[in-house]
N, C-alpha and C positions, 0 to 999 in steps of 0.2 A: 583297656589301654594301659601301657606302662606308666609308671609314675614318672613325673617330670624330671625328678632328681634321683640320681643313683647314689645311694647312701655310702657305698664303699669308696666313692671318690673323695669322701671327707675324712677317711680314716688314715692317720699317719702309718707308714710302713713299719713293721716290726724291725728292730735292729737286727742286722744279720748276725748268724752264729759265727760266720767265718770273717768277720770284720777285724781289720788290724787297727789297733789304737793309733790315732793320728796325733800324738802328743805334740809334734812339731808345729801343728796348726792351732795350738791352744791360744797363741797370741791373737791371730785374727778372729778366732771364735769368742774370745773374751771381749775384744772390741765390739764384736757384733751384738753382744748383749745390751749395749748402750746405743748402738747405731740406729738411725731411722731406717736405713735400707741396707740390707746385705745381699750382694750379688754373687751367686756361685755360677760361674760361666765357664763352660768347657765343652768339647765335643762329646759325642756319645761314648758311654762306657768308662767314664772317668770317676765314677763313684759319687757323683753330686748328691743324689738322693740319699745314698747310704750315709754320707757324711752328715748331712743335716738331720736325718732321722736319729742317728746315734747321739749327735750333740744335744738334741732337744729331748731325748729320752730321759736324760738326767736332770732336766730343767723342770722346776715346779711351776713355771708360768703356764697359763692356759694357752694351748696351741690351736689355731684355726688352720687346718691343712686342706688344700685343694689339689688333687691330682688331675691336671688338665689334659685335654686331648683336642683333636682338630675341630670337633663339633663346638667347642667353646670359643671359637673365633666369633661366633655370634654374640654380640653384647648381652642379649637377654639371658642366654645360657651362662656365659662367663660370670656375670654379676649375680645371677641367681645362686650359683655355687659359692661364690665368695661370701655373699651375705649370709647364706645358710651356714657356712663354716664359722663365721664370726658369731652368729647367734648361738651356734652349738658350743663355742668356747666361752662366750659370755651371754648367758640366757637373757633374752629381752633386749639385747643391744641392737639387733638388726631385724627384728621380726616385722616391724612396720615398714622399713625400707624394702624388705624382701617382697612384701605384699605390693608395694608401689611398683617395683621393678616388674614383677610378674603380671601386673595389670597392663603394662605397656603404655600407660597414659600420663607418664611424667618423665622428664629428662633424668638420666642416670645420676647427673650431678646433684639433683634435688635429693634423691635417696642417699647418696654418699654423704651429703652435708649432714643429714640427720644422724647417720652412724658416727661420723667424726665427732659431732657434738656430744653424742651419748658416751663414746669411749673416752672423750676428753675429761670426763669427771669420773671415770671408772677408778676404783681403788685397786691399783695393781697393773702390771704390764701384761700385754697380750702380743703373741707372735702370730703373724699371718704368713703362712708358707704357700707360695704359688709354685708348684712343682711342675717341671716340664713346660715352663711359660712359653717357650718358642712355639709350641704347638697351637697356642691361642693368640699369639702376638699378631697385631695387625692394626690398620688405621681405625677400625670400628671400635676396638678395645682401648687403643692408646689414649684417646681423649679422656675417658674416664679414669684411666690409670694415672695420667698426668695430674688430673685434679686431685686424686687421692694422695699422690706423692707430695704435691704442693701443700696439702692441708693435713698431713699426718699429725695426729695429736701425740704428745710425748710418750703416752702409754703404748702406742701401737708400733710394733717393729715389723717391718716387711722383709721377708726372705724370699728371694727369687732364685730358682734353679733353672738354667736355660742352656741350650746349645749355641745360642747367638745373643749378642747384647740386645736388650729390648729398646724400643723407641721411647725412651724416657729421658728426662733432663739429668743424665749421669754426670755431665761436666759441672753443672751447678751444684749437685750434691757433693762432688768431690771438693769443690772450692770451699764449701761450707763445712767440710769435715763430717758430713752426715752419711757418707757411704763407706762400707767395708766391702772389699773385693777379694774373692777367692777365685783364682783362675787355674787354667790347665797346668801351668808350671807349678802351682802349689799342690795340686791334686795328684800329679804323677808320683808314684811310689819311688822313694829314694832306695839306695842299696840296702839300708837297714830294714826298711818296710818290705821290700821284696823278699829278703831272707826270712823275715818273720812270717810272711804270708806263705811261702813255699815250704820252708823247713819247720816253722813253728806250728802254724795252724794245720797244715796238711802233711806234715811229717814225711816229706819226700826225701829227705837226707841227701840233698844235692850238694856236690862239692862247691866250694866258693867260686871257682872259675865258671862253673855252669850257671850258677845264680847270676853272676855278673854278666855273663853273655845274654841270658834271657832278659835281664833288666835292661841291658842296652838295646837289644833287638825289639823289645816291646816298648821301649822308652817310658817305662813305668805305667803303661796303659792298663788299668785295672781289669777291664773286660778281657783283654788279651791274656792276662795272667790267669784269670778264671778259666778260660778255655784251655790254656796250657796245662793247668792242673788236672782237668778232666782227661786230656790226652796222655799225660804222664802216669796216671794211676795204673798200676799193674805192669808197667814196662820194666823189663830187666835192664835195658840199655838206655836209662834216662839221659846220661851225659851224651850219648850218641845222638839221641833225639834232638837235644838242644843244639849240638854242633850242626846238624842239618837244617836247623830252623833259621830261615833268612827271609829278607824282603821287607817292603815298607809295611806300614800299619794295616792297610786295607788288605794286602796280600797275606799278611800273617793271619788276620782274622779269617779270611776265606779258607786258608790252609787248615787252620785249627778246627773250623766248623766241619770241614771235610772229614778230618780226623775223628771228631766227636760223632758225627752222624754215621760214618762208616763203621765205627766200633760198636754202635748200638745194635741190638737184635732187630731183625726186620720189622717185628710188630711195633717196637718202640719208634724206630725211624719213621715208619709209615704213619703212626699216630701223630708224631711231631709235625710232619709235613702237612698232613690233612687238616689238622686243627690250627695251622698257622694262619688261616683266614679269619680267625676269631679274635676280637679284641678282649673278650671275657670268656672264660671257660668254666663250665660246670659239667658234672658227670653225664646227666641225660642229654645235654646238648652235644657233648663230644661223641656220645654213642650214636646220635642221629647223623652227625657230620661224617663219622667214619663207617657208618652202616654196620655197627657191631652190636653184640648181644648186651642185654641188660646186665649191669654190674661191671662190665669191662671198663667203662669210663672211670668209674670210681677207683678201680684197682690201678689203672694206668696213671691217674693223677697222683694217687698215693706214692707210686713208684717214683715218678718224676720229682715229687716233693722230697722223698727220702734221698734220691741221688743228686739233689741240688742241681737239676737240669734247667736252671734259669726260670723256675716257676715261682711266681710272686703271689702269695695268699691275699685275697681282698677283704676277707672278713674273719672274725675270730672262730667261726665254725668250720672254717676251711671248706666251704662249699663252692665258693667262686674264686677263681684265680685269673692271672694273666701271665703271659710270657714277658721276660725281660725284653724291653723295647728293641735293644740291639739284636738280641737272639731272634726275635720274631721277624725283624727285617730280613735277616739272612735266611731264615727258614722260608720265607715267602719268595725270595729270589730262587732258592733251590726247588721250591714247588713249581714255579713257572718253567724251570728248566725241564721239567717232566712234561711240559706241554700245557698250553693255556686251558685246554678243556678240563684237565683234572682240577685246576683251581676253580674254574667256573662251576663244575659239578659240586664241589664242596660248598661254594657260596649258595647254590641252589638248595642244598640240603639244609644249610643254616637258616635260609630264609623260610623254608617250610616249618622248621622247628619254632622259630620266633613267631611266625603267624599263628601256629596252633596254640602257643602260649600267651597270646594276646599282646605281644610286643611288636606292634605294627611298624614302628619306626625302624627297629633293627631288621625286621623282615624286608622292608622296602630297600634298605641300604644294601643288604646282601643280594637281593634280586638285581639291583642296578650293577653291583660288583661283578655279578655273573654275566652281565651283558644282556640280561632278560628284561628289557624295558617293558614288554608286554605284561609280564608277571608283576612287575612293580606297579604298573598302572592299574591292574586288577586289584591289588592290595589297597592302593590309595583310594580307589573308587568305593570299595567296600568299607573303608574306614571313615568316609565323609560324614555319615550320620552321627556316629559316636563323637567325632571331633567337634562337630557343630554343636551337639548337645553340651559338651564339656567346655565350650567356648575356647577351643584350642586351634583356631584358624591360623595361628602362627605356624603350626607344624605343616599345614597344607601350603602356606606361603613358601616355606623352605623347599618343599617338594616341587613347587612350580619351577624353581631354578634348575633342578637336576633331572626332571623327567624329559626324555627326548620329545621335542615338539611333534615329530611325525607320529609318535605313539599317542599323543594327546588329541591330535586334530580330528580324528574320526570317532572319538568317544564323547558324546554329548553330555553324559552324566558327570564324567571326570572333568571335562573342560568347564562345565558350569560351576562345579565345586571349586575349582581353582580360581575362577573369576571372582567367586564369592570371597575367597581368601584375600584377593586384592581389595575388594571393597572393605573388608574388615580391617585391613591394614592401612586404610585411608590412602591407597594408591590407586587413584581413579583414572589416571591417564590412559591406560591400555584396556579398560574394562569394556568400553563401547565396541571396540574392534573385536574383542573376544566374544562378546554377546552375539555380534553379527555373524561371526564364524560358526557359532553353535546353531544359530537359526538356519544357516546354510546347510549344515549337516542334517538337521531335522527335516529338511525339505527333500532329502534323498530317500530312496527306497530303504526300507528297514535292513535289507541284506547288506547294505553298504555302511551301516552304523555298527560300531562295536560297543555293546552294552553288557555289563556284568550284573549291575543292580537294577533289574527291570522295574522294581517298585519305585525307585528314584526317578526313572525315566519319565513317568507320568507327571512328575512335579516340575520338570524342566521348563516348559513354556511359561508357567506362572512365575517361576523363579527368575527367568530372564526379564520379565516385565518388572518384577521387584527391583532388580538391579538398575533398570532404566529409571524407575521411580526414584531410587536412591541418588542417582546421578543428577536428576532434576533438582532434588532437594539440596544437594551440595552446590549446585549452580545457582541457588536462590530463586527458583521458580516454583513456588508452592502450588500454583494452579496446575502446572504440568505434572507435578508430583502426584497430586490427588487423581488426575486423569489416568496416569500410568498405574497407580495403586488400584484403581477401579478395574482396569483391564486385567491386572493380576488376579483379582478376586473372581472375575468372570472366567478366567482360564483355569483356576485352581480346582482340582478334583474335590469332590464333595468331602472326602475324608482327609484332605491335606490341610490339617490344622496349622502346620507350621507356616505354610505359605500364606494362609488366611490371616494368621496372627501377624506376620511380618508386613503384609500389605496394609492391614488395618493400622498397624503401628505407624508406618510411614505416612499414611493419609492423616492419622492423628497429629503427627508432628508438624505436617504442612499446615493443617487447619489451625493448630495452636500458634504457630509462628504468625499466621494471618490474623489472629485475634478471635477466631470462631471457636471459643472454648467449648461451646455445646457440641458441635460436631467433633471436635478433637476428643472430647470425653467419651462420646459414643464410640468412636473408632478405637480408643484405647481400651475400653471395657471389652470390646469384641476381641481385641488382640490378647488381652490377659486371659479371657476364657479359652481361646484357642490354644495358647501356650500351655495352659494348665492341662489340657487334654493331651498334649504331646509329652508332658513330663518335664518341660524346660522350667523348673521351679525357680531357679535363680533369676531367670528373665521375668517371670511372673512378679517376683518381689520388686524388681526394678520398675515394672510397669505400674505396680500398685502405688509406688511413691509418686509417679507422675500423675496417676489418677487422682490421688489425694490432693496434690497441688492444684489440679484443675477444679476439684470440688470446692476447695477453699476460695479460688477465684470466683466460682459461681455462687458463693455465699452459703454453701451447704456444709457447715462445720460438722454437724452430726454425721452425715454421710461420709466425710473424710475420715473421721475416727472409726467408723464401722468398716471402711475399706481396709485400713491398716490393721485393725483387729482381725479381720478375715485373713489377711496375708500372714499375720503372725501365726494364726492357727494352722494355716497351710504349711508354713515353714516347720512348725513343731511336728506335724504329721509326717514330713518327709526328711527330717534330720536323720543322719546316719545312726546315731545312738543318743541316748539322753544326755551324755556329757559333751557331745559335739554339735553345737548349734549350727544350722545351715547358714551358709554365706548370705548375707543380706538381713539376718535376724536383727542385728544391732541397728541397721538403718530403720527398720520398722519401729523399734522403740524410740528412736530419735524423732521420727515423724509423729508418733503418738504423743510424744512430749510437746510437740508444737501445738497440737490441738488442745492439750491441757493448758498450755500457756495462754492461748486465745481465750480460754474460759476463766483465766486468772486463777487456775488451780496450780499454784506454783510448787506446792509440796509434791503433788503427783508428777509434775513436769520434772522436777529435780530428781525424784526417785527414778523415773524412766531413763533419764540421761545417765545416772549412776549405774543402772543395770546394763545399759548399752555398753558403757565403757568397760565394765567388768567382764564382758564377753570376750574382749580382746580383738586384735586385728583380723583374725581368721573369720570372724562373723561380719566383717564389713564388706560392702561394695566399695568400689574406688572413691565414690563421692562422700562417703560417710565422715571421714576426718574433718572436712570443712563444714559439712552440715551440723556435726556435733558442736563444733565451736560457735557457729552462729546461734544455735539454740541455747547454749550456755551463756553466751553474750546477752541474749534477751533476758534471761533470768537475772544476771548481774545488773542489767540496766533497771529491772524492776525494783531492785534494791537501792537504786541510785548510786551504785558503785561504778561510775562512769570510766575511771581508768582501767579497771579490770575488764570491763565490757569491751572497750576499744582495743585493748591488748589482745583479747580473744579474736576479735574481728580481723586484727592485723595477722594473727596466726592463720585464721581461715583463708585469707587471701594468699598466704604463702603456700598452703597445702592444697589450694583449690585444684580440682581435676574435673574438667567438663566431660560432657557426653553429647549425644545428638539432640538432646532437648534444648529448646531456646532458653537462654539465660534471662529469665523474666524477673528474677529477684537478685541482681548483682550485689555482691557483698559490699562494694564500695558505696552503694546507695544506702544500704542499712547502716553503714558506718556514718554517713552524712546525717542520717536521722538522729543518731545518738549525739553527734556534735551539736546539732541544732537544739535538741532537748536539754542537753547539759549546759548550754549557754555559750558554747563556742561558735557564735554566729559567723565570725570571720572565717573559721575553718570550714564550715558548711558552705559559705558563699564561694570560697575558693574551689570547693569540690564542683559546684555547679558550673563555675567558669571553666574548670579543667576539662569537664566532660561535654562542653558545648551545649548546655541546657539553657533554654530561655522560655519565658512564659508565653511567647507568641509562636513557639514551635508548632509545626504540623504534628498532630498526635498520631501515635501508633501503639498497638498493644505491646510490642516488644519493649517500648520504653515507657510504658504506663507507670510502672512502679517508680522509675526515676522522676517522672513528672509529678507524681503525687508527693515524692520526696521534696522536689523543688518547691511545691506549694507549702510544705511544712517549713522549709528554709525561709521563704518569703514571709510567712506569718511570724517566724522568729525575728526576722529583720525588722518587721513593723513593731514588735514588742520592744525591740532595742532602741529604734530610732523614732517611732511614732509617725513614720512617713505614710501619708495618705495614698500617695502614688503606689508605694510598694504593696499596701493592702489591696488597692484596686487591681493590681496585676495578679495578686494571689487569687482574688475572688473571681476574676475573668478566667484564669486558668482552671480553677476548680469547677466553674460552670461547664466548661468544655469537656473536662474529664468526666463529669457526671453524665453528660449527654452521650459520650462515647461508651461509657460502661453500661448505661441502661440499654443502648442499642445492641450491645454484645451479651446481654444477660449476665454480666459479671457483677453479681450482687455483693460479693466480698469487697470489691473495689467501691461499689455504691455506698456500703455502710461507712467505709473509711472516709470517702469524699464528703458524704453528707455531714459527718461529725465535724470535719474541717470547715465545711461551709457554714455550719452553725457558729463555730469559733470566729470565722471572718465576719459574718453578719453581726455578731454581737459586738465585735471590735468597732464596726462601722456604726453602731448605734441602731441597727435594724433588728430589734428584738423579736418582732413578730416573725420575720423571715427566719431568724436564727431558730426560734422554737419549732417552726414548721420543718426545717431541715433536720433538726435533732429528733423530732417525733417520728419522721420516716426512718431515720437510722435505727432508733430503738425498736420500731415495729419489725424491721428486718433482723435485728440482732437478738431480740429476746427469745425467739423459739429455740435457737440452738445455743444460746448462751454466749454470744460474741461480747467479750468484756474489755479486752485490753485496748481496742481502738478507742473506747470511751474513756478509759482511765489515763491513756497516754496522750490525749489530745491537747494538753497544755492548759494554762489558766484561762479563765473566761467561760468554762463550761459548767463549773460547779453550781453557780446560781441557776443556770438554765435547767440543769437536771433536777435541782430542788423544785423549781416551778412545775416541771413535768411530773415529778413524783407526787406533788400535791394534788395534781389532777387525777392521778391514778394510784390511789392509796392501796389498792389490792395487788399492785405489781411488785412481787418480791425481788424481781430483777432490778427495777429502778430503785427500790429502797436500799438494796445492797450496793448499788453503784454510789448513791449518795453517801452511804456510810464510808465506803472505801475512799472516796475522793476527799471527804472531810477529815478522815483519820490520818492522812499524810503517808509518807513513804514507809514509815515503820510498819504500817499495817500490811504491806505486801512483801516484806522481807522474808526470805527463806529462813526456816528454823536454824538457829545456830547449832553447830555440831562441835563437840570437843574431842580431843584425843586423850587417851589414857596417859600418854607421855607427850605433853605439848611441845611444839617446836619452839626453839629460842628465837629471839629477834634476829640473830645473825643467821640462823638456819632459814628464817623467812626471807632474808636478803638473798641468800644463795638460791632458794627455791624460786623466787621471782625471776632471777637471771637464767635459771634452767629453762624457763619457758621462752627465752629469746633465741636468737641465732648465734649468740656468743658461745665459743668453745671454752674448755677449762682454763687455759692460760689467760684468755680475755676476761673471764669472770674474775680470776684472781687479780688482774690489773684493775678491773672496775672497783673491786672491794679493797684494793691495797692490802692484800694478804698473799701468802705463799700458795703455790699450786697444791701442795700437800694439805694445807688447811682447807682448801676448797674440796678436795677429795674426802677428807675426814667429815666435813659438814654434809656432803652429798651422801656418804654412807649412813650417817645418822638419820638423814631425811628418809632414805629408802626404808630403813628399819622401822621408823615411827609410822610411816604411811603404809607399810606392808606392801611395797612394790619392789621391782628389780630393774627398772629402767627409767630413763629421764622423761619420756612421754607419759608413762603411767603416773609418775610423781606429779607432774603438772596437772594432769587430768584429775587425779584424786584431790589435789589441792583446790581445784575449781569446784569440784563436787562439795567439798567440805566448807567452802567459802573462806578458806585460810588466807588467800591472797587479798580478798576484799577486807577481811578483818585486820590485816596487817597495816592497812592504810597506805600501802605502797603501790605505785602504778605497775 
């Protein structure tokens, strides 16, 4: 499949050789260097792109350039290119935001906020150019653009070239003096520029009256002057040509194009018209479209380039080109005048070439342009397995809107794939109808079905049941989900591991949401094994995270660690090359750090989190940013650095991205645990009230973690107030939680609840009951080394552990627990790390605020310093921490414990 981003769209055009210096525009351009937004708005052919490219060619500021086209009307494409361009201009500034946008699981505004904050502390200005913005402008893009314009940091200067004013708050920008406008009236060549262009650059030696007449009749329209130059070259009677030249702008251009095309040799004219169907040109593609010999395409492109026939190079190697947009438009009009079949034939040839070279998206587009919906449908159907494996269902979703319904309706494989694209896009409303339609087609004789990929046809019945199971899950009906998933498994061919994996996964999700973790685990293991056989390794890594979560719930800490270690090994064996870790590798390291934390191996846990962060965003699944922060918060809590731990959890909630798994460990509940443990009982109590939690609630697995947290809060309340009623409520809740966890074999919860029951019984003076509960917790915890539940249970457990250790002198596990609890918090602190060049106190202040939502000016106001001072401190921080962006600086600081050692929240 083609790469999602076309790199040449991010390259600024080279300054034209035949560009006239626009010195009279120096005033607006100088103001544009300081303006927030520069708008260059004029009709086609006025030299907008040439002006901006020439202006910025002499500028030493980094430039993020995006050449837009109609396909960028889709927000996902538009913002992917914008963020890629910004990250290219300022490495590290937008990589995380780009990953977030491409995952499709967070609002665009969330990604833009991260980029704005990053650039707000960048040392130096950046220019973002959106060229041909009118091609992408629309309501889907406008909301994000308005957000960006409203929150532009001082360092970022936005330049827009467009044929029509964009749907942005231009009047507000004008009123604030933040907008510089360059319009058609500014861009029209005046008499001096027309003279310089015709007689200076092109040496036409036209008399003054002929120059004036041509300037008047073209009204300074640059494109018309370019075409006039081509028509005038070699003419003996140039003034006579100018005298006969008349009409409005559109007529003038048509006349000149006729002159240019008619004066070209037949082979050049034929090449220009035949290749007009292409958005991008390269020699082999041109040869295929023109049905010409090898080598002719290269020779013709070289000729057009030399003759300056409106050919624009797209790369430094001059392999890929495009026609000037205006010229291409006119060529296409002339191509259609030769009859629609000629254009359709060229589109068909282009489609075949792109299909042979693996660029399915372009192949489908040209097939549709040729009016060959059947061919487009065939291409899409054949592309479905690869797109599914690469998790690019968004491409299928776009094709759903453009493929003719009458072509899709008799194709069960294609229709099934397109229904799956709706499922993947969370658009469930029309899925049931489409599934029913496919089932109706399958009931017909085979001769009435259109199938290209016969191997996929066998998968269709099971796949339809999988979609129905997914709809049941979305509707909150786990029983029906499991029933439908069972039907899918029964229908799936023996060798259809993908269907078996998907059905098992859905059954596992439904069982997990119902609290049957044993059944959920069994289903998910089957899903992971099936997906491994299909080569869907990224999906296997995601499944492994869920399996490990389930194993922790079941009390199988050792199994959870082995699951993650096995997934890590799988990722290493399938990574593209040693320097490029597979997506999801970082998530495995974070999950493994959690098992080390449970065992109180804080050094290993911290090392694993550091290694995960060093891999960068490309090794993350969408959920890893919040998982990493939660894991780091646990480490900081183990050091009793409550402010930093709570700050990390706040960050985790801000970057949280969900998936189909039930949210059984919500971040807000983890935060409440830290509040209660750190002594902020009022804050923890407010959390319980805010989330509607009560000790008498009906219990469910989905809220089990929250109810265990509530028990911790009630115990903290009792320690604070001495209320016997509060202690009784906590004990009653814990008794019910224990019964539910035992019934579901959730021994991870049993360990935690029994530890808390021991604390509650001890507080009530029931020492014998307390020892019995603690003994059961230790019996379950000791084999796998569950330690943190026992260390973090609060006061009141130390004496009980001492008594239990005295009964079991041979238990190294118990002896270690007693030592750790009596040694105090310093015994569990992560090892201090020093920098060769330590951060100053002021740099630590800035570093703390870099981890917040504040942008550069807000940080400056907070610290009562200038923005330049903030930028200088930020630059020093990046250098000392050996990072190049804000996120990496904060992550490195957390790894090194710098924020906790600063003593600042």
